[in-house]
All heavy atoms as an XYZ file, in Angstrom:
811
protein
N     -26.257     -2.959     68.544
C     -25.966     -3.933     67.520
C     -27.153     -4.784     67.298
O     -27.909     -5.094     68.208
C     -24.745     -4.759     68.034
C     -24.303     -5.742     67.012
S     -22.913     -6.607     67.610
C     -21.741     -6.176     66.421
N     -27.383     -5.154     66.058
C     -28.516     -5.951     65.701
C     -28.210     -7.450     65.732
O     -27.155     -7.834     65.225
C     -29.006     -5.557     64.260
C     -29.363     -4.106     64.209
C     -30.136     -6.462     63.780
C     -29.735     -3.641     62.863
N     -29.067     -8.190     66.297
C     -28.793     -9.634     66.403
C     -29.261    -10.273     65.093
O     -30.369    -10.055     64.598
C     -29.583    -10.213     67.588
N     -28.374    -11.033     64.467
C     -28.637    -11.721     63.240
C     -28.744    -13.214     63.529
O     -27.861    -13.767     64.163
C     -27.532    -11.455     62.194
C     -27.780    -12.187     60.897
C     -27.412     -9.948     61.963
N     -29.824    -13.866     63.070
C     -29.927    -15.332     63.297
C     -28.729    -16.048     62.669
O     -28.185    -15.627     61.593
C     -31.214    -15.709     62.569
C     -31.948    -14.443     62.377
C     -30.996    -13.347     62.370
N     -28.239    -17.072     63.301
C     -27.057    -17.801     62.870
C     -27.216    -18.332     61.427
O     -26.273    -18.456     60.720
C     -26.751    -18.912     63.802
N     -28.467    -18.686     61.019
C     -28.662    -19.232     59.691
C     -28.473    -18.171     58.566
O     -28.159    -18.542     57.441
C     -30.030    -19.840     59.584
O     -31.044    -18.831     59.736
N     -28.616    -16.945     58.933
C     -28.470    -15.891     57.885
C     -27.100    -15.210     57.925
O     -26.758    -14.411     57.077
C     -29.575    -14.813     58.086
C     -30.890    -15.352     57.764
C     -31.841    -14.216     57.649
N     -33.103    -14.670     57.061
C     -34.085    -13.906     56.766
N     -33.988    -12.586     56.977
N     -35.189    -14.384     56.259
N     -26.301    -15.496     58.936
C     -25.028    -14.847     59.060
C     -24.100    -15.109     57.847
O     -23.515    -14.188     57.313
C     -24.365    -15.314     60.327
C     -23.061    -14.620     60.731
C     -23.275    -13.100     60.854
C     -22.524    -15.165     62.019
N     -23.957    -16.365     57.383
C     -23.092    -16.591     56.222
C     -23.588    -15.818     54.984
O     -22.765    -15.281     54.218
C     -23.147    -18.102     55.976
C     -23.576    -18.694     57.267
C     -24.437    -17.621     57.906
N     -24.917    -15.732     54.772
C     -25.426    -14.997     53.594
C     -25.123    -13.491     53.711
O     -24.681    -12.851     52.796
C     -26.927    -15.243     53.466
C     -27.507    -14.574     52.220
S     -29.243    -14.916     51.957
C     -29.983    -13.856     53.151
N     -25.335    -12.930     54.915
C     -25.075    -11.510     55.100
C     -23.575    -11.226     54.997
O     -23.182    -10.215     54.417
C     -25.594    -11.092     56.438
C     -27.076    -11.131     56.516
C     -27.612     -9.890     57.144
N     -29.071     -9.911     57.023
C     -29.786     -9.016     57.544
N     -29.246     -7.998     58.185
N     -31.072     -9.068     57.436
N     -22.768    -12.105     55.509
C     -21.341    -11.923     55.433
C     -20.887    -11.985     53.976
O     -20.071    -11.192     53.516
C     -20.631    -12.994     56.246
C     -19.146    -12.808     56.418
C     -18.787    -11.516     57.020
C     -18.575    -13.951     57.289
N     -21.494    -12.865     53.183
C     -21.162    -12.972     51.747
C     -21.577    -11.713     51.035
O     -20.821    -11.239     50.136
C     -21.903    -14.166     51.121
O     -21.436    -15.339     51.686
N     -22.732    -11.154     51.370
C     -23.129     -9.935     50.733
C     -22.215     -8.781     51.070
O     -21.921     -7.927     50.213
C     -24.587     -9.602     51.162
C     -25.674    -10.499     50.540
C     -27.042    -10.143     51.151
C     -25.715    -10.373     49.057
N     -21.775     -8.706     52.319
C     -20.866     -7.624     52.725
C     -19.528     -7.782     51.965
O     -18.983     -6.792     51.466
C     -20.625     -7.693     54.252
C     -19.506     -6.774     54.678
C     -21.903     -7.270     54.962
N     -19.022     -8.988     51.846
C     -17.753     -9.231     51.148
C     -17.947     -8.848     49.654
O     -17.052     -8.224     49.044
C     -17.300    -10.690     51.349
C     -16.144    -11.023     50.411
C     -16.912    -10.898     52.776
N     -19.070     -9.267     49.065
C     -19.358     -8.990     47.661
C     -19.430     -7.494     47.424
O     -18.862     -6.923     46.458
C     -20.610     -9.687     47.186
C     -21.033     -9.479     45.714
C     -19.969    -10.024     44.800
C     -22.342    -10.076     45.489
N     -20.129     -6.771     48.319
C     -20.209     -5.343     48.193
C     -18.863     -4.655     48.301
O     -18.529     -3.717     47.566
C     -21.180     -4.780     49.239
N     -18.073     -5.116     49.244
C     -16.709     -4.514     49.427
C     -15.838     -4.753     48.201
O     -15.114     -3.902     47.733
C     -16.059     -5.087     50.686
N     -15.968     -5.987     47.638
C     -15.180     -6.269     46.435
C     -15.634     -5.429     45.261
O     -14.821     -4.915     44.471
C     -15.290     -7.744     46.132
N     -16.915     -5.225     45.120
C     -17.473     -4.419     44.059
C     -17.036     -2.993     44.218
O     -16.562     -2.357     43.197
C     -19.000     -4.524     44.062
O     -19.380     -5.875     43.903
C     -19.588     -3.684     42.900
N     -17.067     -2.454     45.368
C     -16.633     -1.049     45.595
C     -15.108     -0.965     45.370
O     -14.669      0.067     44.823
C     -16.975     -0.594     47.002
C     -18.463     -0.299     47.249
C     -18.668      0.069     48.704
C     -18.873      0.853     46.374
N     -14.390     -1.947     45.756
C     -12.951     -1.931     45.563
C     -12.608     -1.961     44.069
O     -11.703     -1.253     43.592
N     -13.414     -2.696     43.280
C     -13.190     -2.754     41.844
C     -13.451     -1.418     41.234
O     -12.779     -1.019     40.244
C     -14.011     -3.848     41.224
N     -14.466     -0.692     41.725
C     -14.816      0.582     41.163
C     -13.700      1.591     41.475
O     -13.495      2.540     40.677
C     -16.114      1.111     41.737
S     -17.541      0.205     41.141
N     -13.050      1.492     42.584
C     -12.025      2.464     42.998
C     -10.700      2.195     42.294
O      -9.893      3.099     42.125
C     -11.856      2.464     44.494
C     -13.122      2.857     45.265
C     -13.631      4.223     44.850
O     -12.830      5.137     44.725
N     -14.905      4.376     44.703
N     -10.400      0.993     41.972
C      -9.115      0.665     41.338
C      -9.222      0.833     39.853
O     -10.035      0.231     39.187
C      -8.728     -0.773     41.635
C      -8.368     -1.032     43.093
C      -7.918     -2.489     43.299
O      -8.077     -3.290     42.426
N      -7.402     -2.759     44.474
N      -8.350      1.660     39.316
C      -8.315      1.814     37.907
C      -6.882      1.666     37.441
O      -5.979      2.297     38.053
C      -8.804      3.212     37.484
C     -10.275      3.389     37.725
C     -10.729      4.701     37.112
N     -12.177      4.827     37.263
C     -12.830      5.863     36.974
N     -12.215      6.922     36.428
N     -14.146      5.913     37.103
N      -6.764      0.904     36.467
C      -5.399      0.773     35.906
C      -5.076      2.067     35.163
O      -5.946      2.747     34.608
C      -5.364     -0.419     34.917
N      -3.854      2.443     35.221
C      -3.425      3.658     34.534
C      -3.650      3.476     33.038
O      -3.063      2.620     32.419
C      -1.964      3.950     34.829
N      -4.547      4.242     32.527
C      -4.902      4.174     31.124
C      -3.737      4.782     30.301
O      -3.163      5.785     30.723
C      -6.156      4.908     30.791
N      -3.373      4.139     29.204
C      -2.323      4.739     28.373
C      -2.777      6.139     27.869
O      -3.918      6.341     27.578
C      -2.202      3.767     27.228
C      -3.448      3.000     27.177
C      -4.006      2.980     28.583
N      -1.845      7.013     27.882
C      -2.141      8.354     27.425
C      -2.388      8.350     25.929
O      -1.654      7.751     25.180
C      -1.016      9.312     27.740
C      -0.915      9.602     29.260
C       0.113     10.656     29.512
C       0.159     10.963     30.989
N       1.110     12.044     31.313
N      -3.456      9.021     25.548
C      -3.748      9.177     24.117
C      -3.213     10.549     23.697
O      -3.673     11.546     24.192
C      -5.258      9.065     23.885
C      -5.611      9.282     22.399
C      -5.798      7.718     24.354
N      -2.304     10.515     22.786
C      -1.754     11.795     22.350
C      -2.555     12.254     21.162
O      -2.908     11.482     20.234
C      -0.273     11.657     22.006
O      -0.150     10.749     20.924
N      -2.830     13.528     21.124
C      -3.549     14.147     20.043
C      -2.586     14.233     18.839
O      -1.421     14.531     19.044
C      -4.012     15.539     20.376
C      -5.100     15.552     21.432
C      -6.393     14.934     20.929
O      -6.737     15.174     19.745
O      -7.069     14.196     21.677
N      -3.064     13.929     17.677
C      -2.175     14.099     16.498
C      -1.812     15.566     16.331
O      -2.647     16.456     16.508
C      -2.990     13.568     15.338
C      -4.427     13.626     15.775
C      -4.349     13.514     17.285
N      -0.582     15.791     16.011
C      -0.178     17.154     15.767
C      -0.743     17.640     14.435
O      -0.829     16.848     13.473
C       1.347     17.296     15.757
O       1.895     16.535     14.727
N      -1.153     18.904     14.413
C      -1.713     19.384     13.147
C      -0.640     19.415     12.065
O       0.561     19.613     12.334
C      -2.193     20.817     13.486
C      -1.445     21.167     14.723
C      -1.127     19.892     15.433
N      -1.054     19.189     10.856
C      -0.134     19.240      9.743
C       0.190     20.711      9.429
O      -0.733     21.458      9.170
C      -0.715     18.509      8.478
C       0.204     18.717      7.325
C      -1.026     17.118      8.808
N       1.431     21.053      9.539
C       1.799     22.407      9.259
C       2.654     22.339      7.970
O       3.780     21.910      7.985
C       2.675     22.997     10.407
C       3.122     24.406     10.106
C       1.926     22.937     11.682
N       2.055     22.768      6.864
C       2.757     22.676      5.601
C       3.880     23.725      5.571
O       3.807     24.735      6.240
C       1.720     22.964      4.558
C       0.654     23.760      5.274
C       0.679     23.272      6.728
N       4.833     23.461      4.731
C       5.861     24.436      4.477
C       5.244     25.655      3.904
O       4.196     25.578      3.214
C       6.926     23.813      3.580
N       5.839     26.834      4.164
C       5.291     28.056      3.527
C       5.162     27.847      2.037
O       6.078     27.328      1.369
C       6.305     29.121      3.909
C       7.022     28.560      5.065
C       7.028     27.086      4.951
N       4.066     28.257      1.491
C       3.772     28.090      0.065
C       4.370     29.270     -0.707
O       4.053     30.416     -0.446
C       2.269     28.034     -0.131
C       1.739     27.716     -1.494
C       2.273     26.353     -2.019
C       0.216     27.712     -1.479
N       5.311     28.949     -1.640
C       5.880     29.975     -2.480
C       5.056     30.135     -3.739
O       5.046     29.219     -4.587
C       7.350     29.666     -2.780
N       4.307     31.150     -3.803
C       3.392     31.361     -4.956
C       4.135     32.069     -6.082
O       4.918     32.959     -5.831
C       2.127     32.144     -4.533
C       1.240     31.478     -3.509
C       0.102     32.412     -3.125
C       0.688     30.188     -4.070
N       3.821     31.674     -7.310
C       4.443     32.388     -8.453
C       4.059     33.854     -8.437
O       2.921     34.219     -8.002
C       3.885     31.649     -9.675
C       3.412     30.329     -9.158
C       3.053     30.570     -7.735
N       4.912     34.685     -8.896
C       4.605     36.126     -8.916
C       4.426     36.549    -10.389
O       4.713     35.823    -11.306
C       5.770     36.921     -8.305
O       6.978     36.660     -9.008
C       5.905     36.555     -6.846
N       4.005     37.738    -10.538
C       3.801     38.290    -11.863
C       2.344     38.548    -12.125
O       1.473     38.245    -11.347
N       2.103     39.146    -13.300
C       0.710     39.418    -13.647
C       0.392     38.744    -14.950
O       1.261     38.192    -15.643
C       0.511     40.930    -13.807
O       1.352     41.419    -14.816
N      -0.889     38.712    -15.293
C      -1.288     38.043    -16.527
C      -1.872     36.671    -16.190
O      -1.875     36.212    -15.022
N      -2.353     36.006    -17.254
C      -3.078     34.742    -17.035
C      -2.132     33.646    -16.565
O      -2.501     32.806    -15.738
C      -3.803     34.343    -18.313
S      -2.830     34.179    -19.772
N      -0.902     33.594    -17.031
C       0.053     32.525    -16.648
C       0.315     32.432    -15.171
O       0.088     31.382    -14.566
N       0.790     33.534    -14.585
C       1.017     33.510    -13.142
C      -0.261     33.319    -12.303
O      -0.188     32.654    -11.265
C       1.669     34.870    -12.864
C       2.282     35.262    -14.156
C       1.317     34.732    -15.213
N      -1.372     33.849    -12.777
C      -2.658     33.702    -12.066
C      -2.984     32.213    -11.980
O      -3.404     31.700    -10.928
C      -3.749     34.455    -12.745
C      -3.738     35.948    -12.503
C      -4.108     36.326    -11.086
O      -4.933     35.665    -10.439
O      -3.502     37.315    -10.620
N      -2.899     31.533    -13.094
C      -3.231     30.089    -13.148
C      -2.216     29.308    -12.330
O      -2.607     28.373    -11.567
C      -3.283     29.629    -14.615
C      -4.470     30.281    -15.364
C      -3.415     28.075    -14.692
C      -4.400     30.168    -16.860
N      -0.931     29.660    -12.444
C       0.097     28.939    -11.673
C      -0.112     29.105    -10.165
O       0.081     28.135     -9.380
C       1.475     29.438    -12.083
N      -0.506     30.317     -9.717
C      -0.813     30.528     -8.280
C      -1.943     29.670     -7.837
O      -1.851     28.999     -6.782
C      -1.079     32.007     -8.023
C       0.124     32.874     -7.878
C      -0.238     34.238     -7.348
N      -0.905     35.107     -8.330
C      -0.283     35.830     -9.255
N       1.026     35.856     -9.295
N      -1.000     36.553    -10.094
N      -2.985     29.620     -8.645
C      -4.144     28.799     -8.228
C      -3.773     27.335     -8.187
O      -4.099     26.603     -7.262
C      -5.317     29.041     -9.206
O      -5.644     30.467     -9.180
C      -6.550     28.199     -8.802
N      -2.973     26.851     -9.172
C      -2.554     25.458     -9.215
C      -1.713     25.132     -7.972
O      -1.874     24.073     -7.377
C      -1.793     25.165    -10.496
C      -1.356     23.684    -10.546
C      -0.801     23.332    -11.912
C      -0.325     21.921    -12.008
N      -0.608     20.981    -10.967
N      -0.827     26.038     -7.602
C       0.004     25.824     -6.390
C      -0.866     25.686     -5.115
O      -0.622     24.835     -4.273
C       1.012     26.968     -6.258
N      -1.891     26.495     -5.026
C      -2.814     26.437     -3.896
C      -3.560     25.142     -3.887
O      -3.707     24.482     -2.836
C      -3.735     27.691     -3.861
C      -2.910     28.950     -3.589
C      -4.851     27.498     -2.822
C      -3.698     30.225     -3.828
N      -4.068     24.731     -5.008
C      -4.862     23.473     -5.132
C      -3.932     22.296     -4.765
O      -4.356     21.444     -3.998
C      -5.481     23.351     -6.524
C      -6.013     21.937     -6.738
C      -6.524     24.388     -6.790
N      -2.719     22.291     -5.308
C      -1.793     21.171     -4.994
C      -1.478     21.142     -3.541
O      -1.410     20.030     -2.934
C      -0.515     21.316     -5.841
C      -0.716     21.071     -7.303
O      -1.804     20.542     -7.693
O       0.119     21.462     -8.117
N      -1.293     22.277     -2.910
C      -1.053     22.331     -1.464
C      -2.241     21.817     -0.677
O      -2.088     21.089      0.297
C      -0.703     23.798     -1.065
O      -0.592     23.871      0.367
N      -3.449     22.224     -1.104
C      -4.656     21.787     -0.382
C      -4.843     20.279     -0.504
O      -5.279     19.604      0.401
C      -5.870     22.500     -0.946
C      -5.970     23.943     -0.448
O      -5.152     24.317      0.418
O      -6.855     24.677     -0.975
N      -4.491     19.699     -1.655
C      -4.560     18.237     -1.788
C      -3.527     17.594     -0.935
O      -3.820     16.590     -0.235
C      -4.378     17.821     -3.322
C      -4.227     16.312     -3.420
C      -5.576     18.274     -4.129
N      -2.298     18.133     -0.899
C      -1.213     17.543     -0.080
C      -1.524     17.541      1.427
O      -1.185     16.649      2.138
C       0.098     18.270     -0.357
N      -2.225     18.581      1.875
C      -2.503     18.702      3.302
C      -3.853     18.029      3.674
O      -4.223     18.012      4.819
C      -2.575     20.149      3.752
O      -3.518     20.862      3.030
C      -1.203     20.830      3.628
N      -4.548     17.507      2.682
C      -5.826     16.854      2.965
C      -7.028     17.841      3.048
O      -8.107     17.425      3.400
N      -6.818     19.099      2.752
C      -7.928     20.062      2.756
C      -8.818     19.918      1.569
O      -9.852     20.450      1.556
C      -7.377     21.471      2.861
C      -6.733     21.745      4.206
O      -7.164     21.234      5.235
N      -5.652     22.500      4.215
N      -8.326     19.235      0.555
C      -9.096     18.953     -0.668
C      -8.818     17.534     -1.054
O      -7.636     17.146     -1.085
C      -8.692     19.976     -1.770
C      -9.443     19.925     -3.063
C     -10.880     20.400     -2.881
C      -8.738     20.854     -4.117
N      -9.851     16.735     -1.349
C      -9.553     15.375     -1.624
C      -9.018     15.241     -3.079
O      -9.260     16.102     -3.909
C     -10.753     14.424     -1.411
C     -11.923     14.640     -2.302
O     -11.763     15.001     -3.464
N     -13.089     14.368     -1.800
N      -8.200     14.171     -3.325
C      -7.509     14.053     -4.579
C      -8.399     14.034     -5.825
O      -8.053     14.739     -6.782
C      -6.611     12.833     -4.528
C      -5.729     12.677     -5.737
C      -4.632     11.685     -5.560
C      -3.806     11.401     -6.751
N      -3.864     12.286     -7.887
N      -9.484     13.321     -5.845
C     -10.301     13.347     -7.029
C     -10.789     14.738     -7.399
O     -10.825     15.118     -8.562
C     -11.490     12.440     -6.702
C     -10.984     11.470     -5.669
C     -10.023     12.318     -4.881
N     -11.153     15.497     -6.406
C     -11.605     16.927     -6.653
C     -10.436     17.722     -7.163
O     -10.514     18.521     -8.120
C     -12.285     17.563     -5.409
C     -12.627     18.995     -5.663
C     -13.553     16.767     -5.024
N      -9.264     17.544     -6.493
C      -8.069     18.255     -6.945
C      -7.713     17.873     -8.379
O      -7.281     18.764     -9.177
N      -7.856     16.644     -8.754
C      -7.567     16.207    -10.132
C      -8.500     16.915    -11.157
O      -8.075     17.409    -12.202
C      -7.677     14.704    -10.307
C      -6.587     13.956     -9.567
O      -5.574     14.556     -9.189
O      -6.764     12.729     -9.371
N      -9.786     16.964    -10.798
C     -10.760     17.662    -11.685
C     -10.419     19.154    -11.790
O     -10.510     19.745    -12.889
C     -12.174     17.412    -11.201
C     -12.682     16.004    -11.411
C     -14.185     15.884    -11.191
N     -14.702     16.377     -9.992
C     -14.836     15.685     -8.872
N     -14.486     14.402     -8.831
N     -15.368     16.209     -7.789
N     -10.126     19.763    -10.631
C      -9.776     21.177    -10.641
C      -8.519     21.417    -11.472
O      -8.497     22.343    -12.292
C      -9.515     21.613     -9.170
C      -9.579     23.062     -8.914
C      -9.784     23.524     -7.582
C      -9.375     24.055     -9.878
C      -9.899     24.886     -7.306
C      -9.447     25.402     -9.561
C      -9.662     25.832     -8.299
N      -7.519     20.547    -11.322
C      -6.298     20.719    -12.131
C      -6.562     20.537    -13.627
O      -5.900     21.181    -14.438
C      -5.178     19.825    -11.621
C      -4.455     20.381    -10.439
O      -4.191     21.581    -10.368
N      -4.102     19.519     -9.480
N      -7.453     19.681    -13.971
C      -7.826     19.492    -15.396
C      -8.459     20.783    -15.926
O      -8.110     21.207    -17.026
C      -8.813     18.326    -15.590
N      -9.313     21.426    -15.147
C      -9.876     22.703    -15.544
C      -8.805     23.777    -15.669
O      -8.823     24.622    -16.542
C     -10.960     23.151    -14.524
C     -12.193     22.307    -14.559
O     -12.383     21.516    -15.532
O     -13.032     22.429    -13.637
N      -7.832     23.730    -14.736
C      -6.755     24.724    -14.795
C      -5.871     24.473    -16.013
O      -5.335     25.412    -16.620
C      -5.899     24.668    -13.516
C      -6.610     25.106    -12.232
C      -5.699     24.946    -11.036
C      -7.062     26.570    -12.355
N      -5.724     23.191    -16.420
C      -4.949     22.917    -17.628
C      -5.585     23.494    -18.845
O      -4.908     23.966    -19.763
C      -4.772     21.380    -17.742
O      -3.956     20.868    -16.747
N      -6.901     23.437    -18.919
C      -7.607     24.048    -20.074
C      -7.378     25.546    -20.071
O      -7.115     26.193    -21.128
C      -9.088     23.788    -19.999
C      -9.470     22.334    -20.319
C     -10.977     22.140    -20.167
O     -11.645     22.763    -19.386
N     -11.467     21.200    -21.009
N      -7.411     26.177    -18.902
C      -7.172     27.615    -18.811
C      -5.752     27.894    -19.205
O      -5.479     28.916    -19.919
C      -7.458     28.117    -17.397
N      -4.776     27.113    -18.775
C      -3.402     27.312    -19.179
C      -3.200     27.181    -20.648
O      -2.368     27.919    -21.231
C      -2.508     26.331    -18.339
N      -3.855     26.219    -21.301
C      -3.729     26.057    -22.736
C      -4.216     27.298    -23.480
O      -3.638     27.742    -24.436
C      -4.499     24.815    -23.181
N      -5.308     27.859    -23.011
C      -5.878     29.089    -23.650
C      -4.916     30.243    -23.436
O      -4.688     31.044    -24.334
C      -7.236     29.453    -23.074
C      -8.353     28.467    -23.410
C      -8.626     28.427    -24.919
O      -8.667     29.483    -25.541
O      -8.790     27.296    -25.442
N      -4.302     30.296    -22.264
C      -3.326     31.342    -21.967
C      -2.105     31.221    -22.867
O      -1.643     32.207    -23.450
C      -2.933     31.293    -20.491
S      -1.796     32.546    -19.954
N      -1.613     30.003    -23.042
C      -0.442     29.729    -23.895
C      -0.758     30.089    -25.350
O       0.140     30.460    -26.083
C       0.004     28.265    -23.741
N      -2.040     29.954    -25.725
C      -2.395     30.249    -27.118
C      -2.638     31.768    -27.326
O      -3.042     32.162    -28.404
C      -3.677     29.466    -27.483
N      -2.397     32.562    -26.297
C      -2.567     33.967    -26.396
C      -3.979     34.487    -26.146
O      -4.237     35.660    -26.403
N      -4.838     33.632    -25.671
C      -6.218     34.001    -25.396
C      -6.370     34.321    -23.891
O      -7.010     33.559    -23.170
C      -7.135     32.897    -25.823
C      -7.075     32.553    -27.283
C      -7.978     31.423    -27.621
C      -7.842     30.964    -29.075
N      -8.655     29.775    -29.333
N      -5.775     35.398    -23.469
C      -5.745     35.748    -22.069
C      -7.140     35.901    -21.465
O      -7.441     35.422    -20.361
C      -4.941     37.060    -21.873
O      -4.911     37.414    -20.521
N      -8.034     36.570    -22.234
C      -9.406     36.769    -21.718
C     -10.150     35.486    -21.483
O     -10.766     35.281    -20.425
N     -10.042     34.582    -22.429
C     -10.694     33.238    -22.286
C     -10.057     32.484    -21.127
O     -10.726     31.811    -20.343
C     -10.590     32.473    -23.590
C     -11.251     31.120    -23.574
C     -12.767     31.156    -23.318
O     -13.426     32.186    -23.589
O     -13.294     30.133    -22.900
N      -8.724     32.540    -21.026
C      -8.017     31.797    -19.952
C      -8.443     32.329    -18.567
O      -8.768     31.532    -17.681
C      -6.515     32.006    -20.100
N      -8.554     33.669    -18.431
C      -9.002     34.212    -17.147
C     -10.461     33.890    -16.851
O     -10.823     33.700    -15.698
C      -8.732     35.715    -17.096
C      -7.221     36.135    -17.083
C      -7.107     37.617    -17.162
C      -6.575     35.568    -15.838
N     -11.278     33.814    -17.922
C     -12.667     33.414    -17.749
C     -12.733     31.972    -17.280
O     -13.495     31.683    -16.350
C     -13.408     33.613    -19.065
C     -14.815     33.057    -19.047
N     -15.820     33.710    -18.348
C     -15.388     31.948    -19.562
C     -16.931     32.994    -18.430
N     -16.694     31.946    -19.197
N     -11.982     31.062    -17.879
C     -11.953     29.653    -17.468
C     -11.430     29.545    -16.047
O     -11.946     28.704    -15.267
C     -11.120     28.790    -18.430
C     -11.726     28.632    -19.832
C     -10.703     27.943    -20.766
C     -12.983     27.773    -19.735
N     -10.406     30.276    -15.707
C      -9.847     30.296    -14.334
C     -10.897     30.707    -13.318
O     -11.103     30.054    -12.303
C      -8.643     31.210    -14.266
C      -8.062     31.364    -12.862
C      -7.567     30.029    -12.281
C      -6.921     32.397    -12.863
N     -11.615     31.787    -13.608
C     -12.660     32.286    -12.672
C     -13.770     31.296    -12.560
O     -14.303     31.047    -11.465
C     -13.171     33.638    -13.187
N     -14.171     30.634    -13.668
C     -15.196     29.629    -13.573
C     -14.794     28.435    -12.765
O     -15.584     27.911    -11.961
C     -15.591     29.186    -15.006
N     -13.572     27.978    -12.895
C     -13.063     26.860    -12.138
C     -12.974     27.215    -10.673
O     -13.409     26.374     -9.801
C     -11.674     26.402    -12.658
N     -12.461     28.346    -10.365
C     -12.347     28.767     -8.922
C     -13.748     28.803     -8.293
O     -13.969     28.372     -7.166
C     -11.647     30.081     -8.837
C     -10.163     29.982     -9.107
C      -9.457     31.273     -9.265
C      -9.141     31.927     -7.979
N      -8.295     33.168     -8.150
N     -14.671     29.369     -9.014
C     -16.052     29.460     -8.524
C     -16.697     28.085     -8.336
O     -17.321     27.822     -7.345
C     -16.897     30.300     -9.488
O     -18.219     30.317     -9.083
N     -16.453     27.205     -9.296
C     -17.045     25.847     -9.229
C     -16.500     25.081     -7.996
O     -17.297     24.327     -7.408
C     -16.576     25.076    -10.496
C     -17.193     23.689    -10.618
C     -16.762     23.010    -11.994
N     -17.151     23.823    -13.098
C     -16.296     24.345    -13.981
N     -14.993     24.174    -13.793
N     -16.733     25.081    -14.974
N     -15.265     25.284     -7.635
C     -14.721     24.531     -6.496
C     -14.640     25.368     -5.188
O     -14.086     24.928     -4.222
C     -13.320     24.002     -6.878
C     -13.423     23.064     -8.041
C     -13.049     23.427     -9.315
C     -13.879     21.782     -7.855
C     -13.171     22.581    -10.388
C     -14.026     20.896     -8.948
C     -13.634     21.283    -10.180
O     -13.783     20.444    -11.219
N     -15.241     26.538     -5.189
C     -15.306     27.358     -3.976
C     -14.068     28.090     -3.615
O     -13.828     28.400     -2.438
N     -13.277     28.461     -4.581
C     -12.074     29.272     -4.341
C     -12.308     30.677     -4.804
O     -13.140     30.911     -5.695
C     -10.869     28.665     -5.120
C     -10.302     27.419     -4.472
C     -11.032     26.233     -4.417
C      -9.037     27.435     -3.908
C     -10.515     25.100     -3.802
C      -8.522     26.290     -3.256
C      -9.245     25.144     -3.257
O      -8.756     24.018     -2.618
N     -11.556     31.614     -4.295
C     -11.684     33.007     -4.733
C     -10.446     33.464     -5.437
O      -9.414     33.032     -5.257
C     -11.864     33.899     -3.493
C     -13.171     33.699     -2.823
C     -13.398     34.844     -1.944
N     -13.925     34.360     -0.673
C     -14.235     35.161      0.332
N     -14.053     36.431      0.226
N     -14.750     34.722      1.400
């Protein structure tokens, strides 16, 4: 055992107590509240319009864009612009200009990264 001068004993004892309290504080942890991960958004199955021709093609693309906006996969301003382009294609299709409508549809899909 090491002899400690009486004048330094209170200081050494204080250091030992401080060290023990510090170590105790490191070991005690309050139970942290559990953080739950948000559940992924699972959209309802998308019922796409069927048929051939420009009308159903445009309607299918619009349904996909609307679903992507609803699930957050596409932001609303971009979805609005995409839908405006699809409206132009739909107007051409309704006017009997199938070729022009499909051309506008293909251009819009390409512009926004859809196939």
